[in-house]
C-alpha positions in Angstrom: -2.3 -23.8 -28.9 -0.1 -23.9 -26.3 3.8 -22.7 -26.7 5.6 -25.0 -25.3 8.9 -22.8 -25.6 7.5 -20.5 -22.7 6.3 -23.6 -20.3 7.7 -23.1 -17.1 9.1 -26.2 -14.9 6.3 -25.6 -12.1 8.0 -28.0 -9.7 11.1 -26.4 -10.2 9.7 -23.0 -9.4 7.8 -23.6 -6.4 11.0 -25.2 -5.1 13.0 -22.3 -6.0 10.5 -20.0 -4.0 9.7 -22.0 -1.1 5.8 -22.8 -2.3 5.0 -26.1 -1.1 1.6 -27.5 -2.0 0.9 -29.4 1.3 1.6 -26.1 3.1 0.0 -23.3 1.0 -2.6 -25.5 -1.0 -2.9 -26.7 -4.9 -1.7 -24.4 -7.7 -5.2 -23.0 -8.6 -5.9 -19.4 -10.3 -7.3 -18.0 -7.1 -6.3 -15.0 -5.1 -5.0 -16.7 -2.1 -2.5 -18.5 -4.4 -1.8 -15.3 -5.8 -0.8 -13.7 -2.8 1.2 -16.6 -1.8 3.4 -16.3 -4.8 3.6 -12.6 -5.1 5.3 -12.8 -1.0 7.4 -15.6 -1.7 8.9 -14.8 -5.4 10.4 -11.6 -4.3 11.7 -13.1 -1.3 13.7 -15.9 -2.7 14.3 -14.5 -6.4 16.7 -11.4 -5.7 15.8 -8.1 -7.6 19.5 -7.2 -9.4 20.8 -6.3 -13.0 24.5 -7.3 -12.3 24.4 -8.7 -15.9 23.8 -4.7 -17.2 27.2 -4.0 -15.3 29.1 -6.6 -16.7 27.9 -5.7 -20.2 26.3 -8.9 -20.5 22.7 -7.9 -21.7 19.7 -9.6 -20.7 18.3 -12.4 -22.7 14.3 -12.3 -21.9 14.0 -15.8 -24.0 11.8 -18.1 -21.8 14.6 -20.5 -21.3 17.2 -18.1 -20.5 15.2 -16.8 -17.9 14.4 -19.7 -16.4 18.1 -21.2 -16.3 19.1 -17.5 -14.9 16.7 -17.1 -12.3 15.4 -20.8 -11.3 18.2 -23.2 -12.4 21.3 -20.8 -11.6 19.9 -19.3 -8.4 20.1 -15.7 -9.9 17.7 -12.7 -9.5 16.9 -10.4 -12.3 15.1 -7.1 -13.3 11.6 -6.5 -13.7 11.6 -7.9 -17.5 12.7 -11.0 -16.2 11.0 -11.4 -12.9 7.4 -10.4 -14.1 8.0 -12.0 -17.6 8.4 -15.2 -15.4 5.9 -14.7 -13.2 3.5 -14.2 -16.3 4.0 -17.7 -17.4 3.8 -19.3 -13.9 0.4 -17.8 -13.3 -1.0 -18.6 -17.3 0.3 -22.0 -16.7 -1.6 -22.1 -13.4 -4.8 -21.0 -15.2 -5.0 -17.2 -14.5 -5.9 -14.5 -16.8 -3.0 -12.1 -16.9 -1.6 -9.7 -19.1 1.6 -7.4 -19.3 1.4 -3.7 -18.7 4.2 -1.3 -19.5 4.7 1.8 -17.2 6.8 5.0 -16.3 8.6 5.0 -13.5 8.4 8.2 -11.5 10.0 7.1 -8.3 12.4 9.5 -6.3 11.5 12.1 -9.2 10.8 15.6 -8.4 7.0 16.4 -9.3 8.5 18.6 -12.4 10.4 16.2 -13.8 8.9 15.2 -17.5 7.6 12.2 -18.7 9.9 9.0 -18.5 10.0 6.5 -21.0 7.8 3.3 -20.6 11.0 1.1 -19.1 8.7 -0.6 -16.4 7.1 -4.1 -16.9 3.8 -5.0 -14.8 1.1 -7.2 -14.9 -2.8 -7.1 -14.6 -4.3 -10.3 -13.1 -8.0 -10.4 -13.3 -9.8 -12.8 -11.0 -13.7 -12.9 -10.9 -13.8 -10.0 -13.0 -11.7 -8.1 -10.6 -8.4 -6.7 -12.2 -5.0 -7.0 -9.9 -1.6 -5.3 -10.0 0.8 -7.7 -9.4 4.4 -6.5 -9.5 7.7 -8.7 -8.3 10.2 -6.6 -10.3 10.1 -3.0 -9.0 13.1 -3.6 -7.0 13.5 -1.3 -3.5 9.7 -1.0 -3.0 8.0 -3.5 -4.9 4.7 -4.3 -3.3 4.6 -7.7 -1.5 1.0 -8.1 -2.1 -1.2 -7.6 -5.5 -3.3 -4.9 -5.6 -6.9 -4.1 -6.5 -6.4 -2.1 -9.9 -9.6 -0.2 -9.9 -9.3 0.9 -6.4 -8.3 4.4 -5.2 -8.5 3.3 -1.6 -5.2 2.6 0.4 -4.2 -0.8 0.4 -2.0 -1.9 3.0 0.7 -5.1 3.0 2.7 -6.7 4.9 5.7 -3.8 4.5 3.9 -0.6 3.2 0.4 1.1 2.3 0.1 1.7 -1.5 -2.7 3.2 -3.5 -3.8 3.6 -7.4 -5.0 7.0 -8.6 -6.1 7.8 -11.7 -3.5 10.5 -13.5 -4.7 12.0 -17.2 -6.0 8.4 -17.7 -3.4 6.6 -16.1 -3.3 4.2 -13.0 -0.5 5.8 -10.9 1.1 3.6 -8.3 1.9 5.4 -4.8 3.1 4.2 -1.7 2.9 5.9 1.4 6.3 6.4 3.7 5.8 8.3 6.8 3.2 10.5 6.2 3.7 11.1 2.6 2.6 9.4 -0.6 5.3 8.8 -3.2 4.7 8.0 -6.6 6.3 5.0 -8.2 5.2 4.4 -11.6 2.3 4.6 -13.9 0.6 3.2 -16.8 -1.9 3.4 -19.6 -3.1 -0.4 -18.8 -2.8 -1.1 -22.4 -2.0 -4.9 -22.9 1.6 -5.7 -24.0 3.0 -8.5 -25.7 6.6 -10.7 -24.8 7.9 -8.9 -28.2 7.0 -5.1 -27.0 9.4 -5.6 -23.8 12.6 -6.4 -26.2 13.2 -2.2 -27.0 13.0 -1.4 -23.8 14.6 -4.1 -22.1 17.6 -3.2 -24.6 17.4 0.4 -23.6 17.4 0.0 -20.1 20.3 -2.6 -20.4 22.4 -0.4 -23.0 21.4 3.2 -22.7 24.1 5.1 -21.4 21.4 7.3 -19.0 20.1 3.7 -17.8 20.8 4.1 -13.8 21.5 0.3 -14.1 24.3 1.1 -16.4 25.8 3.2 -13.7 25.4 1.5 -10.3 24.8 -1.6 -8.7 21.1 -1.9 -7.4 20.1 -4.9 -5.4 17.0 -5.7 -3.3 15.2 -8.3 -1.4 12.0 -8.2 0.5 11.0 -10.9 3.2 8.4 -11.0 5.9 11.2 -9.7 8.3 12.8 -7.2 6.2 13.3 -5.4 3.0 16.9 -4.8 2.1 18.4 -2.7 -0.6 22.1 -2.3 -1.5 22.6 1.1 -3.9 26.5 0.9 -4.6 27.9 0.7 -1.2 25.0 1.8 0.6 23.1 -1.0 2.1 19.6 -0.1 3.9 17.5 -2.3 5.8 13.7 -1.7 6.6 11.6 -3.5 8.9 7.6 -3.4 8.7 7.3 -1.3 11.4 8.9 1.5 10.1 12.5 0.8 11.2 15.4 1.6 9.2 19.4 0.8 9.3 21.7 2.5 6.9 25.4 1.4 6.5 28.3 2.0 4.5 30.1 -1.4 3.1 33.8 -2.0 1.9 33.9 -4.6 -1.1 34.3 -7.3 1.3 31.1 -5.9 2.4 29.4 -5.7 -0.6 30.5 -9.1 -1.6 29.4 -10.6 1.9 25.9 -9.1 1.5 25.3 -10.0 -2.2 26.1 -13.5 -0.8 24.6 -14.0 2.5 21.8 -11.0 2.3 20.7 -11.4 -1.2 21.6 -15.1 -1.7 23.4 -14.5 -4.9 25.8 -16.8 -6.4 28.9 -14.4 -6.4 31.4 -14.9 -8.8 35.2 -14.5 -9.5 34.3 -12.3 -12.5 32.3 -10.0 -10.4 35.3 -8.6 -8.4 35.9 -5.8 -10.9 32.1 -4.7 -10.4 32.1 -5.0 -6.7 35.4 -3.1 -6.2 33.5 0.2 -8.2 30.6 -0.3 -6.5 32.9 -0.2 -3.3 34.1 3.3 -4.5 30.7 4.9 -3.6 31.8 4.6 0.3 34.8 6.4 -1.0 33.1 9.4 -2.6 30.7 9.5 0.0 
């Protein structure tokens, strides 16, 4: 029986991300369609956790996610982004499962294992499993990755690979000539209820990075933009990178014009705190 509460308004979602049936073809459970959705979604729906910094929490109810990410033109973090994509894919007819992962991004090799706080997806097409993830933020792949291959997999921006580490799948990205670990997952299927606790932890725990710093990112075919506090980094597919420090006015301008977010008046104190990063630096 279909859970009508989880259904997505597919025409509204397609309009939000720019999926046009005459141009991209009908919504069918094929690898080509998955690749298009995987590129369009993060280009249109920005990665952000503003509500965490504003102490509003993050509601994962389908109606709340759709109202925020589709209706209000906001972005979200992994549980919202990949949770929405999971429901879209299922509605189209894909075989898709949610996963949980331990983030290791930018952590030294000796760092102890972190808790399971990241959501990713496994999409199986013609018997082949693919890793889909539009919610990792600053280095999210822009294309699905074949899960059971350990070969390097180029995308429009970076090259990724999946290695087996102690029975887990470890996602790595090639930056320059160095491979960097992003996260690892045991590949066990998760259900919607399994994300409630890690979402609460990520949104409220004092050690969560989203509680202390403005973190926003968006990736388009032309560039990958990331805002960490007052530091804006723009990277291009050819490896070029430009970094700049912004004041409060510059942060507000970037949020609105570069990241496409509907900046509200009550974001001003948060933006002022983010601008303090520039002074501290």
